[in-house]
C-alpha positions in Angstrom: 44.6 17.8 -4.1 46.0 21.1 -3.0 43.9 23.1 -0.5 42.2 26.3 -1.7 44.0 29.5 -0.9 42.5 31.7 1.7 40.3 34.5 0.5 42.2 37.7 -0.3 42.3 40.4 2.3 40.5 43.5 1.1 42.2 46.7 2.3 39.9 49.5 3.5 41.1 53.0 3.2 39.1 54.4 6.1 41.5 55.0 9.0 40.9 52.8 12.0 42.4 52.8 15.5 42.3 50.2 18.2 41.7 51.6 21.7 43.4 49.8 24.6 41.2 47.0 25.9 40.1 48.0 29.5 40.2 45.4 32.2 37.0 45.5 34.3 39.2 45.5 37.4 42.8 46.6 37.7 43.1 44.6 40.9 43.0 41.3 39.0 46.4 40.6 37.4 44.9 38.0 35.1 42.4 40.5 33.8 45.1 43.1 33.3 47.2 40.6 31.3 44.1 39.5 29.3 43.5 43.2 28.4 47.1 43.5 27.1 46.8 40.3 25.1 43.4 41.1 23.6 44.6 44.6 22.6 47.5 43.1 20.7 45.3 40.5 18.9 42.7 43.0 18.0 45.4 45.4 16.7 47.0 42.7 14.6 43.6 41.8 13.0 42.6 45.4 12.3 46.0 46.5 11.1 46.2 43.8 8.5 43.3 45.1 6.4 42.8 48.8 7.1 44.6 52.1 7.0 45.7 51.8 10.6 46.3 54.6 13.1 48.7 53.4 15.8 48.2 54.5 19.4 51.6 56.2 19.2 49.8 58.9 17.0 47.6 59.9 20.0 49.4 62.7 21.9 49.9 62.2 25.6 47.2 63.8 27.6 49.4 66.1 29.6 53.0 66.8 30.5 52.9 64.2 33.2 52.7 61.4 30.6 49.1 60.2 30.7 49.1 58.2 27.5 46.3 56.6 25.6 46.4 53.4 27.6 46.2 55.2 30.9 43.3 57.3 29.7 41.4 54.3 28.5 41.9 52.4 31.8 40.7 55.5 33.7 37.5 55.5 31.8 34.4 55.2 34.1 32.0 52.3 33.8 29.6 52.7 30.9 31.7 55.4 29.3 34.2 53.3 27.3 32.7 54.2 23.9 33.0 57.9 24.7 36.6 57.5 25.8 37.3 55.6 22.5 35.8 58.5 20.6 38.2 60.9 22.3 41.2 58.7 21.4 40.0 58.6 17.8 39.5 62.4 17.7 43.0 63.0 19.1 44.6 60.4 16.7 42.6 61.7 13.7 41.1 58.3 13.0 37.7 57.8 11.3 36.8 54.6 13.3 37.8 53.1 16.6 37.5 49.5 17.7 38.0 48.4 21.3 36.3 47.0 24.3 36.3 45.8 27.9 37.4 42.3 29.2 35.5 40.8 32.2 35.8 37.6 34.2 33.4 34.7 33.4 34.3 32.0 35.9 37.7 30.7 34.7 37.3 32.3 31.3 36.8 35.8 29.9 34.1 37.8 28.2 34.8 40.6 25.7 32.4 43.5 25.5 33.4 45.0 22.1 32.6 48.4 20.5 33.0 50.0 17.1 32.8 53.8 17.0 32.1 56.1 14.1 34.3 59.1 15.0 33.0 61.5 12.3 29.4 61.0 13.5 30.3 60.6 17.1 28.3 57.4 17.5 28.8 53.9 18.8 27.5 51.9 15.8 28.1 48.4 17.1 28.2 46.9 20.6 28.5 43.2 21.3 29.5 40.7 23.9 31.3 37.3 23.3 33.4 34.8 25.1 37.1 34.9 24.2 39.9 32.4 24.3 43.3 34.1 24.8 44.8 31.4 22.6 42.2 31.7 19.8 41.9 33.7 16.7 38.4 35.3 16.9 39.5 38.8 16.2 40.2 38.0 12.5 36.5 37.2 12.2 35.7 40.3 14.2 37.7 42.4 11.7 35.8 40.7 8.9 32.5 41.9 10.5 33.9 45.4 10.7 34.7 45.2 7.1 31.0 44.8 6.2 30.4 48.2 7.8 33.4 49.9 6.2 32.5 48.6 2.7 28.8 49.5 3.0 27.2 52.9 2.4 27.5 53.9 6.0 30.8 55.7 5.6 30.0 57.6 2.4 29.2 60.8 4.2 28.7 62.4 7.6 25.0 61.8 8.4 24.9 65.0 10.4 25.4 67.1 7.2 22.5 65.5 5.3 19.5 67.8 5.2 17.3 66.0 2.7 15.1 63.6 4.8 14.8 61.1 1.9 18.6 60.8 1.4 19.2 60.7 5.1 16.6 57.8 5.5 18.3 56.0 2.6 21.8 56.3 4.2 20.5 55.3 7.6 18.9 52.2 6.0 22.2 51.3 4.4 23.9 51.8 7.7 21.5 49.5 9.5 21.8 46.9 6.8 25.6 46.9 7.2 25.4 46.7 11.0 22.9 43.8 10.8 25.2 41.8 8.5 28.1 42.4 10.9 26.0 41.2 13.8 25.1 38.0 11.9 28.9 37.4 11.4 29.6 37.9 15.1 26.7 35.6 16.1 28.8 32.7 14.6 31.4 33.5 17.3 28.8 33.2 20.1 28.5 37.0 20.2 25.3 38.7 21.3 24.2 42.3 20.6 24.3 44.8 23.3 22.5 48.2 23.2 24.7 50.9 21.7 25.4 54.2 23.4 24.3 56.0 20.3 25.2 59.6 20.4 28.5 59.9 22.3 28.3 63.6 23.1 29.3 64.2 26.7 26.7 63.3 29.3 27.1 65.1 32.6 27.8 63.0 35.7 26.2 64.0 38.9 27.8 63.8 42.3 25.5 60.9 43.1 26.7 59.1 40.0 30.3 59.3 41.1 29.4 58.3 44.7 27.7 55.2 43.3 30.8 54.3 41.3 32.9 54.7 44.5 30.6 52.4 46.5 30.9 49.8 43.7 34.6 49.9 43.9 35.3 51.7 40.7 37.7 54.6 41.2 38.9 55.9 37.8 40.0 59.2 39.3 42.8 57.4 41.2 44.3 56.2 37.9 44.8 59.8 36.7 45.7 61.2 40.2 42.7 63.4 40.6 40.3 63.8 43.5 36.8 62.4 43.0 35.2 65.9 42.6 37.9 67.2 40.3 37.7 64.1 38.2 33.9 64.6 37.8 34.4 68.2 36.7 37.0 67.0 34.2 34.7 64.3 32.8 31.8 66.8 32.5 34.0 69.3 30.7 34.4 67.0 27.7 38.1 68.2 27.5 41.2 66.0 27.0 43.0 65.5 30.2 46.0 67.6 29.2 43.7 70.6 28.5 41.8 70.1 31.7 45.0 69.8 33.7 46.3 73.0 32.1 43.2 74.8 33.3 43.3 73.2 36.7 46.9 74.4 37.1 45.5 77.9 36.6 48.0 80.7 37.3 50.8 78.5 38.7 54.1 79.1 37.0 52.6 81.3 34.4 53.3 85.0 33.4 50.2 87.1 32.8 50.3 90.3 30.7 47.2 92.4 31.5 45.6 95.5 30.0 42.3 97.1 31.0 40.1 100.2 30.8 38.3 101.6 33.8 35.8 104.6 33.5 34.7 105.9 36.9 35.0 108.7 39.4 37.8 109.6 41.7 40.3 112.2 42.9 42.4 112.1 39.7 41.9 115.8 39.0 43.5 119.0 40.5 42.6 122.5 41.4 45.2 125.3 41.6 44.4 128.7 43.1 47.0 131.5 43.1 46.5 135.0 44.4 49.0 137.9 44.6 48.6 141.2 46.4 50.9 143.9 45.1 52.1 147.3 46.4 50.3 150.2 44.8 53.4 152.1 43.9 56.2 149.4 43.3 53.9 146.5 42.3 56.1 144.3 44.5 54.4 141.3 46.0 53.1 141.9 49.5 51.2 138.6 49.9 51.2 135.4 47.9 48.7 132.6 48.6 48.6 129.3 46.6 46.9 126.0 46.9 47.2 122.9 44.7 45.0 119.9 45.6 43.3 116.9 44.2 39.6 117.0 43.5 37.2 114.1 42.7 35.3 114.0 39.4 34.5 111.5 36.6 37.6 110.2 34.8 38.7 107.5 32.5 41.5 105.2 33.6 43.6 102.5 32.0 46.2 100.0 33.2 48.9 97.7 32.0 50.6 95.1 34.1 52.3 91.8 34.5 52.1 89.1 37.1 53.4 85.7 38.0 51.4 82.8 39.4 52.6 81.4 42.7 49.7 78.9 43.0 46.8 78.0 40.7 44.7 80.6 42.3 47.2 83.3 43.4 49.1 85.7 41.2 51.4 88.6 42.3 52.3 91.3 39.9 53.2 94.9 39.1 50.8 97.4 37.6 50.9 100.9 36.0 47.6 102.9 36.1 46.9 106.0 34.1 44.1 108.6 34.6 42.9 111.2 32.2 41.7 114.2 34.1 41.7 118.0 34.2 43.3 120.8 36.2 41.3 123.9 37.0 43.6 127.0 37.4 42.4 130.2 39.0 44.9 133.2 38.9 44.2 136.5 40.7 46.4 139.6 41.0 45.2 142.5 43.0 46.8 145.9 43.8 46.6 147.3 47.3 43.9 150.0 47.7 42.0 149.0 44.5 38.8 147.0 44.2 39.2 143.3 44.7 38.2 141.8 41.3 37.7 138.1 40.7 40.5 136.2 39.1 40.4 134.2 35.8 39.8 130.5 35.7 40.9 128.1 33.0 40.8 124.3 32.6 43.4 122.1 30.9 43.7 118.4 30.4 46.1 116.5 32.6 47.2 113.0 33.1 48.5 111.2 36.2 49.9 107.7 37.0 50.0 105.2 39.8 52.6 102.4 40.2 52.2 99.5 42.6 51.7 95.9 43.2 48.7 93.6 43.0 47.6 90.2 44.4 45.0 88.5 42.1 43.0 85.7 43.7 40.9 83.5 41.4 38.9 80.8 43.2 37.5 77.9 41.1 40.1 78.5 38.5 39.2 75.3 36.5 35.7 76.6 35.8 35.1 78.4 32.6 33.8 81.4 34.5 35.1 82.1 38.1 35.2 84.8 40.7 38.1 87.3 40.7 39.4 89.3 43.7 42.2 91.9 43.4 44.1 93.5 46.3 46.5 96.3 45.5 48.7 99.1 46.9 50.1 101.9 44.8 51.7 105.3 44.8 49.9 108.0 42.8 51.6 111.1 41.4 49.7 114.1 40.1 50.9 117.1 38.0 53.0 120.0 39.1 51.8 123.3 37.6 54.0 126.3 36.5 51.6 129.2 37.1 53.4 131.5 34.6 52.8 134.6 36.8 55.5 136.6 38.5 55.9 135.8 42.2 53.6 132.7 42.0 55.9 129.7 42.7 55.7 126.2 41.2 54.4 123.8 43.9 55.3 120.1 44.0 52.9 117.7 42.4 50.3 116.2 44.8 50.9 112.6 45.7 48.9 109.9 47.5 49.1 106.3 48.6 46.3 104.0 47.2 44.8 101.0 48.9 42.4 99.2 46.6 40.2 96.2 46.1 38.3 94.9 43.1 35.6 92.2 42.9 34.4 90.7 39.7 34.3 87.7 37.4 36.7 86.2 34.9 36.0 84.1 31.9 38.2 82.0 29.6 38.2 83.4 26.0 40.8 80.8 24.9 43.2 78.4 26.6 45.8 81.2 27.2 43.5 84.3 27.2 41.0 85.4 29.8 38.7 88.4 30.0 37.4 90.0 33.2 34.9 92.5 34.5 35.2 93.9 38.0 34.1 96.8 40.2 37.1 98.6 41.6 37.4 100.9 44.7 40.5 102.8 45.9 41.1 104.8 49.0 43.7 107.7 48.6 45.7 108.4 51.7 48.6 110.7 52.7 49.4 114.3 53.7 50.5 115.4 50.2 47.2 115.3 48.5 47.2 119.1 49.2 50.2 121.5 48.6 50.0 125.1 50.0 52.1 128.3 49.9 51.4 131.4 52.0 54.1 134.2 52.3 53.4 137.8 53.4 50.3 139.5 54.6 47.5 141.7 53.4 45.0 139.5 51.7 43.3 138.4 54.9 42.8 134.9 53.5 44.6 131.6 53.8 44.6 128.5 51.5 41.5 126.4 52.3 41.3 122.8 50.9 38.1 121.5 49.4 36.2 118.8 51.2 36.8 116.3 48.3 36.2 112.5 48.8 39.3 110.4 49.1 37.5 107.4 47.4 37.7 106.4 43.8 35.3 103.9 42.1 35.5 102.4 38.6 34.0 99.7 36.4 37.0 97.9 34.9 37.1 95.7 31.8 40.2 93.9 30.8 42.0 91.1 29.1 44.9 88.9 30.2 47.3 86.8 28.2 48.9 83.9 30.1 52.3 82.7 29.1 54.1 79.6 30.1 54.2 77.8 32.4 57.8 78.5 33.2 
């Protein structure tokens, strides 16, 4: 009598991925080889009956080539299900199967997991002995089928608001899981507690130190220091995104724009006085002064920089200032009463061009300090008095030495915003221009005692291009 044909394979249309099996120790060649073999066997069993997502669909984790296998092997103890979730999210799979292989005398034990990506939960965790020459994973795949064919996957449980419907779906889920565990028990499997919600749990320094003492050093696999690796794990980011942040400014071009209301010597005062002959009206004495004065002003800036290191950026910057110029004109005739002159005000603008050094410690943090050092050359406005015998003086100029202290936050992967307090010291002999020709007025140009300091509260945005 002919033997009965095997039962047909039922194809499920939920997408499933197999995460690389992690050896409990990379120092044991037999464990590493067992992990490779078990990954292949589990993949073959899952692929035969599901809409399968291959590992090749998971993008590398950064430009240095950290692939899915490297990422899974770098996963810290107790976090494998969370790492499997990340692989499923990056590969757009709905489910992920995988596990860890451990030594058991001369044999091996497989700690398996099954992760629901949409609900971010480990729904099944089990432990069973494995024979590298056996075929247990076909039966494991059958157990997974019970979950996929049940009501568990009908909807995202997080989106169900009706308590009755949610309870019904959770009961169906639990029933499917219990049936799967019964199937696995026939293989000698025992249930392990699931991790449940796989949202990122923060690791403390003491947690990582305990891992190091136990001989587990997943940070070495991805070429990170222990402290940097902890910050990466706590960020919940894929390694490529984290590495991009850790590289900070290095090799990247920054385009920056900001506004800076404040107070400073960005305004000017012009006084011009002419004494004329009482018969010919020829100029006997001409006195002029044009100088900078301090008052409230609104500034703006645009610039570009290049990152030499993750935390240091050198650049060029153009600053503009909206100010005013106060103009006093006085013409007197010799022998007549000395009447006060007329004073008018007009808007003026000035610019400063210079270089900056931007220092951003702790650049991998979402919010970090920001320090700016800069030097620039400022040029004011030259005024044409429009009065006979009053000459046009050269525009005032000054050298600026400035600092800024503030914070910077990441608005997007390539965009940052910053707020900082800025101070500038204006220096140089040409902040005041004078002209004094003739005699008779009995006065000489007298500069105001204006402060050389400028202060501003600056808000800005930077777009980071590259790296080049």
